[in-house]
N, C-alpha and C positions, 0 to 999 in steps of 0.2 A: 458516406460510409460511417456508421456509428458503432463500429466494433468495440467490444469491451474486453478487457483482460482481467482475469481473476487473480487477486493477490491475497495472500494470507499474512497476517501480522501477529507476532507473538509479543505479548506485553507481560511485564512483571509488576505486581502491586503488593508491597509489603510481604514479599517472599512467595506470593502465590502467582502462578503463571496461568495465563489464559490466552486464547487466540480468537481472532476475528477474521472473517473472510469478507472481502469487498470487491467491487469491480471499478476499474478506472478506464478512461478512454485509451484504447490500445495505441493510437498514434502518438499520444503524449509520452509514453514510456520510452520510445525510441529516441527522444530528444535529450535524454540524460544518460550519463555513463553509469550512474548508480540509482537503483530503485528508490532508496531512501531520499535522495535529492529530489526526485520527482514528487514524492509524497509530501515533502516539506516545502517545496518552492513553486510548483506549477500552479498558475492561477486557475486553470480548469479543474484541477483536482481539489484545490483549496475551496472552490465554490461549492463543492459537493460534500466535503467532509473535513473534520478536524482530526488530526493524528497527534496524540500526546507523545512526542518524541522523547520526552524525559523517561517514560515508562516503556518505550519500544525497545525490544531486545533484538528482534530479527524481522525481516520482511522478505518474502520470496514469491515468485510467480507460481501459480497453481495450473498444472496442465489440465486438459479436458478429462483426464482419468481421475483427478482429485488428488 
């Protein structure tokens, strides 16, 4: 089972906001109480991407509707 979950990240950089959408292994998210902990700590997620948590303002799950 290789299901992926869509996540939207909101960053701020010198007063400008922008978002990025990405996908992470769905089973990994359920291991953490907070999504941010999953993005910062899980080895499976860290192998795929780097998240600049100093600039990260918010992270949330995106449903199939967008």
